[in-house]
mmCIF file of the N, C-alpha and C atoms, coordinates in Angstrom:
data_MODEL
# 
_entry.id   MODEL 
# 
loop_
_atom_site.group_PDB 
_atom_site.id 
_atom_site.type_symbol 
_atom_site.label_atom_id 
_atom_site.label_alt_id 
_atom_site.label_comp_id 
_atom_site.label_asym_id 
_atom_site.label_entity_id 
_atom_site.label_seq_id 
_atom_site.pdbx_PDB_ins_code 
_atom_site.Cartn_x 
_atom_site.Cartn_y 
_atom_site.Cartn_z 
_atom_site.occupancy 
_atom_site.B_iso_or_equiv 
_atom_site.pdbx_formal_charge 
_atom_site.auth_seq_id 
_atom_site.auth_comp_id 
_atom_site.auth_asym_id 
_atom_site.auth_atom_id 
_atom_site.pdbx_PDB_model_num 
ATOM 1   N N  . MET A 1 1  ? -9.263  105.353 -19.101 1.00 0.00 ? 1  MET A N  1 
ATOM 2   C CA . MET A 1 1  ? -9.058  106.311 -17.194 1.00 0.00 ? 1  MET A CA 1 
ATOM 3   C C  . MET A 1 1  ? -9.735  107.246 -17.154 1.00 0.00 ? 1  MET A C  1 
ATOM 4   N N  . THR A 1 2  ? -10.367 107.123 -16.273 1.00 0.00 ? 2  THR A N  1 
ATOM 5   C CA . THR A 1 2  ? -11.146 108.739 -15.406 1.00 0.00 ? 2  THR A CA 1 
ATOM 6   C C  . THR A 1 2  ? -9.483  109.296 -14.954 1.00 0.00 ? 2  THR A C  1 
ATOM 7   N N  . ASP A 1 3  ? -8.819  110.629 -15.686 1.00 0.00 ? 3  ASP A N  1 
ATOM 8   C CA . ASP A 1 3  ? -7.900  111.067 -14.609 1.00 0.00 ? 3  ASP A CA 1 
ATOM 9   C C  . ASP A 1 3  ? -7.893  112.444 -13.995 1.00 0.00 ? 3  ASP A C  1 
ATOM 10  N N  . TYR A 1 4  ? -8.221  112.593 -12.951 1.00 0.00 ? 4  TYR A N  1 
ATOM 11  C CA . TYR A 1 4  ? -8.453  113.900 -12.251 1.00 0.00 ? 4  TYR A CA 1 
ATOM 12  C C  . TYR A 1 4  ? -6.894  114.477 -11.961 1.00 0.00 ? 4  TYR A C  1 
ATOM 13  N N  . ASN A 1 5  ? -7.205  115.834 -11.755 1.00 0.00 ? 5  ASN A N  1 
ATOM 14  C CA . ASN A 1 5  ? -5.940  116.442 -11.459 1.00 0.00 ? 5  ASN A CA 1 
ATOM 15  C C  . ASN A 1 5  ? -5.529  116.329 -9.940  1.00 0.00 ? 5  ASN A C  1 
ATOM 16  N N  . ALA A 1 6  ? -5.130  115.933 -9.611  1.00 0.00 ? 6  ALA A N  1 
ATOM 17  C CA . ALA A 1 6  ? -4.925  115.345 -8.348  1.00 0.00 ? 6  ALA A CA 1 
ATOM 18  C C  . ALA A 1 6  ? -3.739  116.265 -7.544  1.00 0.00 ? 6  ALA A C  1 
ATOM 19  N N  . ASP A 1 7  ? -4.283  116.474 -6.452  1.00 0.00 ? 7  ASP A N  1 
ATOM 20  C CA . ASP A 1 7  ? -3.487  117.091 -5.727  1.00 0.00 ? 7  ASP A CA 1 
ATOM 21  C C  . ASP A 1 7  ? -2.033  116.285 -4.720  1.00 0.00 ? 7  ASP A C  1 
ATOM 22  N N  . GLN A 1 8  ? -2.475  115.742 -4.518  1.00 0.00 ? 8  GLN A N  1 
ATOM 23  C CA . GLN A 1 8  ? -1.454  114.675 -4.061  1.00 0.00 ? 8  GLN A CA 1 
ATOM 24  C C  . GLN A 1 8  ? -1.360  112.975 -4.902  1.00 0.00 ? 8  GLN A C  1 
ATOM 25  N N  . VAL A 1 9  ? -0.576  112.338 -4.609  1.00 0.00 ? 9  VAL A N  1 
ATOM 26  C CA . VAL A 1 9  ? -0.126  111.167 -5.182  1.00 0.00 ? 9  VAL A CA 1 
ATOM 27  C C  . VAL A 1 9  ? 0.231   109.971 -3.993  1.00 0.00 ? 9  VAL A C  1 
ATOM 28  N N  . LEU A 1 10 ? 0.075   108.904 -3.577  1.00 0.00 ? 10 LEU A N  1 
ATOM 29  C CA . LEU A 1 10 ? 0.143   108.020 -2.916  1.00 0.00 ? 10 LEU A CA 1 
ATOM 30  C C  . LEU A 1 10 ? 0.142   106.301 -3.432  1.00 0.00 ? 10 LEU A C  1 
ATOM 31  N N  . ASP A 1 11 ? 1.687   106.536 -2.997  1.00 0.00 ? 11 ASP A N  1 
ATOM 32  C CA . ASP A 1 11 ? 1.858   104.898 -3.442  1.00 0.00 ? 11 ASP A CA 1 
ATOM 33  C C  . ASP A 1 11 ? 1.355   104.167 -2.640  1.00 0.00 ? 11 ASP A C  1 
ATOM 34  N N  . CYS A 1 12 ? 0.863   102.981 -2.885  1.00 0.00 ? 12 CYS A N  1 
ATOM 35  C CA . CYS A 1 12 ? 0.306   101.682 -1.410  1.00 0.00 ? 12 CYS A CA 1 
ATOM 36  C C  . CYS A 1 12 ? 0.607   100.716 -2.305  1.00 0.00 ? 12 CYS A C  1 
ATOM 37  N N  . LYS A 1 13 ? 1.457   100.506 -3.635  1.00 0.00 ? 13 LYS A N  1 
ATOM 38  C CA . LYS A 1 13 ? 1.807   98.940  -4.287  1.00 0.00 ? 13 LYS A CA 1 
ATOM 39  C C  . LYS A 1 13 ? 2.418   98.190  -3.516  1.00 0.00 ? 13 LYS A C  1 
ATOM 40  N N  . GLY A 1 14 ? 1.952   97.215  -3.324  1.00 0.00 ? 14 GLY A N  1 
ATOM 41  C CA . GLY A 1 14 ? 2.780   96.156  -2.251  1.00 0.00 ? 14 GLY A CA 1 
ATOM 42  C C  . GLY A 1 14 ? 2.389   95.854  -0.727  1.00 0.00 ? 14 GLY A C  1 
ATOM 43  N N  . LEU A 1 15 ? 1.141   97.041  -0.255  1.00 0.00 ? 15 LEU A N  1 
ATOM 44  C CA . LEU A 1 15 ? 0.871   96.592  0.702   1.00 0.00 ? 15 LEU A CA 1 
ATOM 45  C C  . LEU A 1 15 ? -0.318  96.253  0.658   1.00 0.00 ? 15 LEU A C  1 
ATOM 46  N N  . ASN A 1 16 ? -0.674  95.335  2.140   1.00 0.00 ? 16 ASN A N  1 
ATOM 47  C CA . ASN A 1 16 ? -1.856  94.630  1.900   1.00 0.00 ? 16 ASN A CA 1 
ATOM 48  C C  . ASN A 1 16 ? -3.005  95.086  3.148   1.00 0.00 ? 16 ASN A C  1 
ATOM 49  N N  . CYS A 1 17 ? -4.048  94.424  3.137   1.00 0.00 ? 17 CYS A N  1 
ATOM 50  C CA . CYS A 1 17 ? -5.307  95.652  4.232   1.00 0.00 ? 17 CYS A CA 1 
ATOM 51  C C  . CYS A 1 17 ? -4.420  95.381  5.646   1.00 0.00 ? 17 CYS A C  1 
ATOM 52  N N  . PRO A 1 18 ? -4.513  96.167  6.400   1.00 0.00 ? 18 PRO A N  1 
ATOM 53  C CA . PRO A 1 18 ? -5.238  97.411  5.786   1.00 0.00 ? 18 PRO A CA 1 
ATOM 54  C C  . PRO A 1 18 ? -4.621  98.786  5.885   1.00 0.00 ? 18 PRO A C  1 
ATOM 55  N N  . LEU A 1 19 ? -3.323  98.721  5.699   1.00 0.00 ? 19 LEU A N  1 
ATOM 56  C CA . LEU A 1 19 ? -2.418  99.353  5.072   1.00 0.00 ? 19 LEU A CA 1 
ATOM 57  C C  . LEU A 1 19 ? -3.167  100.442 4.077   1.00 0.00 ? 19 LEU A C  1 
ATOM 58  N N  . PRO A 1 20 ? -3.188  100.185 3.046   1.00 0.00 ? 20 PRO A N  1 
ATOM 59  C CA . PRO A 1 20 ? -3.767  100.965 2.005   1.00 0.00 ? 20 PRO A CA 1 
ATOM 60  C C  . PRO A 1 20 ? -4.817  102.387 2.689   1.00 0.00 ? 20 PRO A C  1 
ATOM 61  N N  . VAL A 1 21 ? -5.547  101.617 3.038   1.00 0.00 ? 21 VAL A N  1 
ATOM 62  C CA . VAL A 1 21 ? -7.018  102.697 4.214   1.00 0.00 ? 21 VAL A CA 1 
ATOM 63  C C  . VAL A 1 21 ? -6.058  103.245 4.882   1.00 0.00 ? 21 VAL A C  1 
ATOM 64  N N  . ILE A 1 22 ? -5.027  102.814 5.950   1.00 0.00 ? 22 ILE A N  1 
ATOM 65  C CA . ILE A 1 22 ? -4.361  103.705 7.002   1.00 0.00 ? 22 ILE A CA 1 
ATOM 66  C C  . ILE A 1 22 ? -3.787  104.848 6.339   1.00 0.00 ? 22 ILE A C  1 
ATOM 67  N N  . LYS A 1 23 ? -3.298  104.813 5.017   1.00 0.00 ? 23 LYS A N  1 
ATOM 68  C CA . LYS A 1 23 ? -2.310  105.574 4.437   1.00 0.00 ? 23 LYS A CA 1 
ATOM 69  C C  . LYS A 1 23 ? -3.076  106.445 3.869   1.00 0.00 ? 23 LYS A C  1 
ATOM 70  N N  . THR A 1 24 ? -3.957  106.279 3.375   1.00 0.00 ? 24 THR A N  1 
ATOM 71  C CA . THR A 1 24 ? -4.880  107.107 2.741   1.00 0.00 ? 24 THR A CA 1 
ATOM 72  C C  . THR A 1 24 ? -5.280  107.629 3.638   1.00 0.00 ? 24 THR A C  1 
ATOM 73  N N  . LYS A 1 25 ? -5.696  108.083 4.758   1.00 0.00 ? 25 LYS A N  1 
ATOM 74  C CA . LYS A 1 25 ? -6.357  108.254 5.759   1.00 0.00 ? 25 LYS A CA 1 
ATOM 75  C C  . LYS A 1 25 ? -5.546  109.362 6.354   1.00 0.00 ? 25 LYS A C  1 
ATOM 76  N N  . LYS A 1 26 ? -4.053  108.933 6.430   1.00 0.00 ? 26 LYS A N  1 
ATOM 77  C CA . LYS A 1 26 ? -3.426  110.062 6.881   1.00 0.00 ? 26 LYS A CA 1 
ATOM 78  C C  . LYS A 1 26 ? -2.995  111.170 5.871   1.00 0.00 ? 26 LYS A C  1 
ATOM 79  N N  . ALA A 1 27 ? -2.817  110.835 4.402   1.00 0.00 ? 27 ALA A N  1 
ATOM 80  C CA . ALA A 1 27 ? -2.867  111.627 3.656   1.00 0.00 ? 27 ALA A CA 1 
ATOM 81  C C  . ALA A 1 27 ? -4.098  112.464 3.335   1.00 0.00 ? 27 ALA A C  1 
ATOM 82  N N  . ILE A 1 28 ? -5.226  112.019 3.564   1.00 0.00 ? 28 ILE A N  1 
ATOM 83  C CA . ILE A 1 28 ? -6.606  112.628 3.180   1.00 0.00 ? 28 ILE A CA 1 
ATOM 84  C C  . ILE A 1 28 ? -6.580  113.983 4.736   1.00 0.00 ? 28 ILE A C  1 
ATOM 85  N N  . ASP A 1 29 ? -6.305  113.184 6.066   1.00 0.00 ? 29 ASP A N  1 
ATOM 86  C CA . ASP A 1 29 ? -6.184  113.996 6.844   1.00 0.00 ? 29 ASP A CA 1 
ATOM 87  C C  . ASP A 1 29 ? -5.398  115.371 6.831   1.00 0.00 ? 29 ASP A C  1 
ATOM 88  N N  . ALA A 1 30 ? -4.011  115.191 6.121   1.00 0.00 ? 30 ALA A N  1 
ATOM 89  C CA . ALA A 1 30 ? -3.274  116.233 5.949   1.00 0.00 ? 30 ALA A CA 1 
ATOM 90  C C  . ALA A 1 30 ? -3.450  117.586 4.678   1.00 0.00 ? 30 ALA A C  1 
ATOM 91  N N  . MET A 1 31 ? -4.608  117.203 3.817   1.00 0.00 ? 31 MET A N  1 
ATOM 92  C CA . MET A 1 31 ? -5.013  118.123 2.806   1.00 0.00 ? 31 MET A CA 1 
ATOM 93  C C  . MET A 1 31 ? -6.294  118.584 3.147   1.00 0.00 ? 31 MET A C  1 
ATOM 94  N N  . ASP A 1 32 ? -6.234  119.856 2.294   1.00 0.00 ? 32 ASP A N  1 
ATOM 95  C CA . ASP A 1 32 ? -7.315  120.882 2.450   1.00 0.00 ? 32 ASP A CA 1 
ATOM 96  C C  . ASP A 1 32 ? -8.961  120.294 2.122   1.00 0.00 ? 32 ASP A C  1 
ATOM 97  N N  . SER A 1 33 ? -9.618  120.702 2.260   1.00 0.00 ? 33 SER A N  1 
ATOM 98  C CA . SER A 1 33 ? -11.174 120.401 1.790   1.00 0.00 ? 33 SER A CA 1 
ATOM 99  C C  . SER A 1 33 ? -11.283 120.966 0.494   1.00 0.00 ? 33 SER A C  1 
ATOM 100 N N  . GLY A 1 34 ? -11.413 119.469 -0.139  1.00 0.00 ? 34 GLY A N  1 
ATOM 101 C CA . GLY A 1 34 ? -11.647 119.744 -1.734  1.00 0.00 ? 34 GLY A CA 1 
ATOM 102 C C  . GLY A 1 34 ? -11.084 119.514 -2.778  1.00 0.00 ? 34 GLY A C  1 
ATOM 103 N N  . GLN A 1 35 ? -9.764  119.164 -1.788  1.00 0.00 ? 35 GLN A N  1 
ATOM 104 C CA . GLN A 1 35 ? -8.542  118.265 -2.601  1.00 0.00 ? 35 GLN A CA 1 
ATOM 105 C C  . GLN A 1 35 ? -8.221  117.047 -3.492  1.00 0.00 ? 35 GLN A C  1 
ATOM 106 N N  . ILE A 1 36 ? -7.818  117.016 -4.106  1.00 0.00 ? 36 ILE A N  1 
ATOM 107 C CA . ILE A 1 36 ? -8.044  115.429 -4.616  1.00 0.00 ? 36 ILE A CA 1 
ATOM 108 C C  . ILE A 1 36 ? -7.040  114.561 -4.381  1.00 0.00 ? 36 ILE A C  1 
ATOM 109 N N  . LEU A 1 37 ? -6.623  113.035 -3.501  1.00 0.00 ? 37 LEU A N  1 
ATOM 110 C CA . LEU A 1 37 ? -6.005  112.497 -3.546  1.00 0.00 ? 37 LEU A CA 1 
ATOM 111 C C  . LEU A 1 37 ? -6.010  111.132 -4.594  1.00 0.00 ? 37 LEU A C  1 
ATOM 112 N N  . LYS A 1 38 ? -4.583  111.072 -5.139  1.00 0.00 ? 38 LYS A N  1 
ATOM 113 C CA . LYS A 1 38 ? -5.036  109.963 -6.315  1.00 0.00 ? 38 LYS A CA 1 
ATOM 114 C C  . LYS A 1 38 ? -4.027  108.484 -5.410  1.00 0.00 ? 38 LYS A C  1 
ATOM 115 N N  . MET A 1 39 ? -4.383  107.515 -4.880  1.00 0.00 ? 39 MET A N  1 
ATOM 116 C CA . MET A 1 39 ? -3.577  106.593 -4.388  1.00 0.00 ? 39 MET A CA 1 
ATOM 117 C C  . MET A 1 39 ? -3.959  105.414 -5.388  1.00 0.00 ? 39 MET A C  1 
ATOM 118 N N  . VAL A 1 40 ? -2.344  104.430 -5.587  1.00 0.00 ? 40 VAL A N  1 
ATOM 119 C CA . VAL A 1 40 ? -2.431  103.589 -6.122  1.00 0.00 ? 40 VAL A CA 1 
ATOM 120 C C  . VAL A 1 40 ? -1.933  102.189 -5.569  1.00 0.00 ? 40 VAL A C  1 
ATOM 121 N N  . ALA A 1 41 ? -3.026  101.177 -5.410  1.00 0.00 ? 41 ALA A N  1 
ATOM 122 C CA . ALA A 1 41 ? -2.360  100.092 -4.517  1.00 0.00 ? 41 ALA A CA 1 
ATOM 123 C C  . ALA A 1 41 ? -2.590  98.921  -5.581  1.00 0.00 ? 41 ALA A C  1 
ATOM 124 N N  . THR A 1 42 ? -2.073  97.670  -4.880  1.00 0.00 ? 42 THR A N  1 
ATOM 125 C CA . THR A 1 42 ? -2.381  96.638  -5.574  1.00 0.00 ? 42 THR A CA 1 
ATOM 126 C C  . THR A 1 42 ? -2.919  95.284  -5.069  1.00 0.00 ? 42 THR A C  1 
ATOM 127 N N  . ASP A 1 43 ? -3.034  95.877  -4.371  1.00 0.00 ? 43 ASP A N  1 
ATOM 128 C CA . ASP A 1 43 ? -4.391  94.652  -2.887  1.00 0.00 ? 43 ASP A CA 1 
ATOM 129 C C  . ASP A 1 43 ? -5.804  94.785  -3.861  1.00 0.00 ? 43 ASP A C  1 
ATOM 130 N N  . PRO A 1 44 ? -6.150  93.469  -4.269  1.00 0.00 ? 44 PRO A N  1 
ATOM 131 C CA . PRO A 1 44 ? -7.502  93.616  -4.882  1.00 0.00 ? 44 PRO A CA 1 
ATOM 132 C C  . PRO A 1 44 ? -8.658  94.000  -3.665  1.00 0.00 ? 44 PRO A C  1 
ATOM 133 N N  . GLY A 1 45 ? -8.208  93.641  -2.524  1.00 0.00 ? 45 GLY A N  1 
ATOM 134 C CA . GLY A 1 45 ? -8.967  94.388  -1.577  1.00 0.00 ? 45 GLY A CA 1 
ATOM 135 C C  . GLY A 1 45 ? -9.072  95.097  -1.305  1.00 0.00 ? 45 GLY A C  1 
ATOM 136 N N  . SER A 1 46 ? -8.216  96.171  -1.968  1.00 0.00 ? 46 SER A N  1 
ATOM 137 C CA . SER A 1 46 ? -8.223  97.901  -1.298  1.00 0.00 ? 46 SER A CA 1 
ATOM 138 C C  . SER A 1 46 ? -10.064 98.434  -2.158  1.00 0.00 ? 46 SER A C  1 
ATOM 139 N N  . THR A 1 47 ? -10.188 97.596  -3.032  1.00 0.00 ? 47 THR A N  1 
ATOM 140 C CA . THR A 1 47 ? -11.672 98.097  -3.842  1.00 0.00 ? 47 THR A CA 1 
ATOM 141 C C  . THR A 1 47 ? -12.454 98.672  -2.849  1.00 0.00 ? 47 THR A C  1 
ATOM 142 N N  . ASN A 1 48 ? -12.882 97.340  -1.598  1.00 0.00 ? 48 ASN A N  1 
ATOM 143 C CA . ASN A 1 48 ? -14.239 97.282  -1.026  1.00 0.00 ? 48 ASN A CA 1 
ATOM 144 C C  . ASN A 1 48 ? -13.522 98.226  0.009   1.00 0.00 ? 48 ASN A C  1 
ATOM 145 N N  . ASP A 1 49 ? -12.392 98.468  -0.099  1.00 0.00 ? 49 ASP A N  1 
ATOM 146 C CA . ASP A 1 49 ? -12.075 98.766  1.400   1.00 0.00 ? 49 ASP A CA 1 
ATOM 147 C C  . ASP A 1 49 ? -11.813 100.705 1.569   1.00 0.00 ? 49 ASP A C  1 
ATOM 148 N N  . ILE A 1 50 ? -11.563 101.296 0.223   1.00 0.00 ? 50 ILE A N  1 
ATOM 149 C CA . ILE A 1 50 ? -11.164 102.195 -0.060  1.00 0.00 ? 50 ILE A CA 1 
ATOM 150 C C  . ILE A 1 50 ? -12.691 102.928 -0.415  1.00 0.00 ? 50 ILE A C  1 
ATOM 151 N N  . SER A 1 51 ? -13.608 102.153 -0.565  1.00 0.00 ? 51 SER A N  1 
ATOM 152 C CA . SER A 1 51 ? -15.227 102.125 -1.179  1.00 0.00 ? 51 SER A CA 1 
ATOM 153 C C  . SER A 1 51 ? -15.923 102.580 0.294   1.00 0.00 ? 51 SER A C  1 
ATOM 154 N N  . ALA A 1 52 ? -15.794 101.489 1.031   1.00 0.00 ? 52 ALA A N  1 
ATOM 155 C CA . ALA A 1 52 ? -16.536 101.451 2.317   1.00 0.00 ? 52 ALA A CA 1 
ATOM 156 C C  . ALA A 1 52 ? -15.664 102.946 3.213   1.00 0.00 ? 52 ALA A C  1 
ATOM 157 N N  . TRP A 1 53 ? -14.514 102.719 3.344   1.00 0.00 ? 53 TRP A N  1 
ATOM 158 C CA . TRP A 1 53 ? -13.811 103.691 4.190   1.00 0.00 ? 53 TRP A CA 1 
ATOM 159 C C  . TRP A 1 53 ? -14.338 105.110 3.739   1.00 0.00 ? 53 TRP A C  1 
ATOM 160 N N  . ALA A 1 54 ? -14.175 105.395 2.353   1.00 0.00 ? 54 ALA A N  1 
ATOM 161 C CA . ALA A 1 54 ? -14.805 106.814 1.832   1.00 0.00 ? 54 ALA A CA 1 
ATOM 162 C C  . ALA A 1 54 ? -16.261 106.943 2.134   1.00 0.00 ? 54 ALA A C  1 
ATOM 163 N N  . SER A 1 55 ? -17.172 105.852 2.001   1.00 0.00 ? 55 SER A N  1 
ATOM 164 C CA . SER A 1 55 ? -18.934 106.269 2.144   1.00 0.00 ? 55 SER A CA 1 
ATOM 165 C C  . SER A 1 55 ? -18.512 106.522 3.715   1.00 0.00 ? 55 SER A C  1 
ATOM 166 N N  . ARG A 1 56 ? -17.936 105.623 4.367   1.00 0.00 ? 56 ARG A N  1 
ATOM 167 C CA . ARG A 1 56 ? -18.100 105.743 6.034   1.00 0.00 ? 56 ARG A CA 1 
ATOM 168 C C  . ARG A 1 56 ? -17.682 107.767 6.439   1.00 0.00 ? 56 ARG A C  1 
ATOM 169 N N  . THR A 1 57 ? -16.791 108.019 5.683   1.00 0.00 ? 57 THR A N  1 
ATOM 170 C CA . THR A 1 57 ? -16.017 109.287 6.752   1.00 0.00 ? 57 THR A CA 1 
ATOM 171 C C  . THR A 1 57 ? -16.544 110.593 5.871   1.00 0.00 ? 57 THR A C  1 
ATOM 172 N N  . GLY A 1 58 ? -17.446 110.132 4.354   1.00 0.00 ? 58 GLY A N  1 
ATOM 173 C CA . GLY A 1 58 ? -17.960 111.650 4.340   1.00 0.00 ? 58 GLY A CA 1 
ATOM 174 C C  . GLY A 1 58 ? -17.126 111.564 2.404   1.00 0.00 ? 58 GLY A C  1 
ATOM 175 N N  . HIS A 1 59 ? -16.133 111.399 2.401   1.00 0.00 ? 59 HIS A N  1 
ATOM 176 C CA . HIS A 1 59 ? -15.000 111.733 1.632   1.00 0.00 ? 59 HIS A CA 1 
ATOM 177 C C  . HIS A 1 59 ? -15.531 111.025 0.384   1.00 0.00 ? 59 HIS A C  1 
ATOM 178 N N  . GLU A 1 60 ? -15.650 111.934 -0.674  1.00 0.00 ? 60 GLU A N  1 
ATOM 179 C CA . GLU A 1 60 ? -16.091 111.245 -2.567  1.00 0.00 ? 60 GLU A CA 1 
ATOM 180 C C  . GLU A 1 60 ? -14.967 110.207 -3.206  1.00 0.00 ? 60 GLU A C  1 
ATOM 181 N N  . LEU A 1 61 ? -15.441 108.963 -3.292  1.00 0.00 ? 61 LEU A N  1 
ATOM 182 C CA . LEU A 1 61 ? -14.540 108.461 -4.058  1.00 0.00 ? 61 LEU A CA 1 
ATOM 183 C C  . LEU A 1 61 ? -14.915 109.063 -5.238  1.00 0.00 ? 61 LEU A C  1 
ATOM 184 N N  . LEU A 1 62 ? -14.290 109.671 -6.422  1.00 0.00 ? 62 LEU A N  1 
ATOM 185 C CA . LEU A 1 62 ? -14.199 109.676 -7.674  1.00 0.00 ? 62 LEU A CA 1 
ATOM 186 C C  . LEU A 1 62 ? -14.316 108.728 -8.571  1.00 0.00 ? 62 LEU A C  1 
ATOM 187 N N  . SER A 1 63 ? -13.397 108.035 -8.746  1.00 0.00 ? 63 SER A N  1 
ATOM 188 C CA . SER A 1 63 ? -13.511 106.581 -9.599  1.00 0.00 ? 63 SER A CA 1 
ATOM 189 C C  . SER A 1 63 ? -11.973 105.490 -8.691  1.00 0.00 ? 63 SER A C  1 
ATOM 190 N N  . GLY A 1 64 ? -12.705 104.584 -8.372  1.00 0.00 ? 64 GLY A N  1 
ATOM 191 C CA . GLY A 1 64 ? -11.466 103.457 -8.346  1.00 0.00 ? 64 GLY A CA 1 
ATOM 192 C C  . GLY A 1 64 ? -11.728 102.439 -9.715  1.00 0.00 ? 64 GLY A C  1 
ATOM 193 N N  . GLU A 1 65 ? -10.671 102.009 -10.090 1.00 0.00 ? 65 GLU A N  1 
ATOM 194 C CA . GLU A 1 65 ? -10.751 101.472 -11.392 1.00 0.00 ? 65 GLU A CA 1 
ATOM 195 C C  . GLU A 1 65 ? -9.059  100.459 -11.601 1.00 0.00 ? 65 GLU A C  1 
ATOM 196 N N  . LYS A 1 66 ? -9.376  99.541  -12.081 1.00 0.00 ? 66 LYS A N  1 
ATOM 197 C CA . LYS A 1 66 ? -7.956  98.679  -12.139 1.00 0.00 ? 66 LYS A CA 1 
ATOM 198 C C  . LYS A 1 66 ? -7.501  99.111  -13.792 1.00 0.00 ? 66 LYS A C  1 
ATOM 199 N N  . THR A 1 67 ? -5.912  99.500  -13.385 1.00 0.00 ? 67 THR A N  1 
ATOM 200 C CA . THR A 1 67 ? -5.597  99.578  -14.795 1.00 0.00 ? 67 THR A CA 1 
ATOM 201 C C  . THR A 1 67 ? -3.886  99.212  -14.799 1.00 0.00 ? 67 THR A C  1 
ATOM 202 N N  . ASP A 1 68 ? -3.028  99.338  -16.106 1.00 0.00 ? 68 ASP A N  1 
ATOM 203 C CA . ASP A 1 68 ? -1.812  98.398  -15.679 1.00 0.00 ? 68 ASP A CA 1 
ATOM 204 C C  . ASP A 1 68 ? -0.705  98.901  -14.343 1.00 0.00 ? 68 ASP A C  1 
ATOM 205 N N  . GLU A 1 69 ? -1.341  100.192 -14.074 1.00 0.00 ? 69 GLU A N  1 
ATOM 206 C CA . GLU A 1 69 ? -0.443  100.455 -12.610 1.00 0.00 ? 69 GLU A CA 1 
ATOM 207 C C  . GLU A 1 69 ? -0.743  100.333 -11.468 1.00 0.00 ? 69 GLU A C  1 
ATOM 208 N N  . GLY A 1 70 ? -2.227  99.620  -11.536 1.00 0.00 ? 70 GLY A N  1 
ATOM 209 C CA . GLY A 1 70 ? -2.831  98.618  -10.013 1.00 0.00 ? 70 GLY A CA 1 
ATOM 210 C C  . GLY A 1 70 ? -3.975  99.231  -9.782  1.00 0.00 ? 70 GLY A C  1 
ATOM 211 N N  . PHE A 1 71 ? -4.354  98.906  -8.671  1.00 0.00 ? 71 PHE A N  1 
ATOM 212 C CA . PHE A 1 71 ? -5.874  99.721  -8.444  1.00 0.00 ? 71 PHE A CA 1 
ATOM 213 C C  . PHE A 1 71 ? -5.402  101.517 -8.222  1.00 0.00 ? 71 PHE A C  1 
ATOM 214 N N  . VAL A 1 72 ? -6.239  102.118 -8.985  1.00 0.00 ? 72 VAL A N  1 
ATOM 215 C CA . VAL A 1 72 ? -6.144  103.562 -9.161  1.00 0.00 ? 72 VAL A CA 1 
ATOM 216 C C  . VAL A 1 72 ? -7.584  104.160 -8.592  1.00 0.00 ? 72 VAL A C  1 
ATOM 217 N N  . TYR A 1 73 ? -7.211  105.174 -7.662  1.00 0.00 ? 73 TYR A N  1 
ATOM 218 C CA . TYR A 1 73 ? -8.153  105.836 -6.486  1.00 0.00 ? 73 TYR A CA 1 
ATOM 219 C C  . TYR A 1 73 ? -8.362  107.094 -6.934  1.00 0.00 ? 73 TYR A C  1 
ATOM 220 N N  . PHE A 1 74 ? -9.573  107.764 -6.685  1.00 0.00 ? 74 PHE A N  1 
ATOM 221 C CA . PHE A 1 74 ? -9.131  109.227 -7.062  1.00 0.00 ? 74 PHE A CA 1 
ATOM 222 C C  . PHE A 1 74 ? -10.184 109.398 -5.808  1.00 0.00 ? 74 PHE A C  1 
ATOM 223 N N  . ILE A 1 75 ? -9.867  110.587 -4.641  1.00 0.00 ? 75 ILE A N  1 
ATOM 224 C CA . ILE A 1 75 ? -10.400 110.680 -3.616  1.00 0.00 ? 75 ILE A CA 1 
ATOM 225 C C  . ILE A 1 75 ? -10.561 112.357 -3.528  1.00 0.00 ? 75 ILE A C  1 
ATOM 226 N N  . LYS A 1 76 ? -11.921 112.964 -3.076  1.00 0.00 ? 76 LYS A N  1 
ATOM 227 C CA . LYS A 1 76 ? -11.921 113.948 -2.654  1.00 0.00 ? 76 LYS A CA 1 
ATOM 228 C C  . LYS A 1 76 ? -12.014 114.465 -1.554  1.00 0.00 ? 76 LYS A C  1 
ATOM 229 N N  . LYS A 1 77 ? -11.102 115.150 -0.944  1.00 0.00 ? 77 LYS A N  1 
ATOM 230 C CA . LYS A 1 77 ? -11.627 115.440 0.486   1.00 0.00 ? 77 LYS A CA 1 
ATOM 231 C C  . LYS A 1 77 ? -13.025 116.286 0.865   1.00 0.00 ? 77 LYS A C  1 
ATOM 232 N N  . LYS A 1 78 ? -13.849 116.125 2.034   1.00 0.00 ? 78 LYS A N  1 
ATOM 233 C CA . LYS A 1 78 ? -14.639 116.526 2.141   1.00 0.00 ? 78 LYS A CA 1 
ATOM 234 C C  . LYS A 1 78 ? -14.519 118.050 2.597   1.00 0.00 ? 78 LYS A C  1 
# 
């Protein structure tokens, strides 16, 4: 697993679409440019949702993978 130095961790386990994206957006909005958010979800649909959201908003999806913890994403704020 790729592990980045996250400035903030967001637990979205147990939440279904669209809540992981909504909570990710709120967390990213409160962060400074260049900071990294680690988001963990259990919803398999979050893979497509987070990728599309990051692409649409210009934030950089550094990694997204399934682990024992769930689906783990590292997102760098633009």
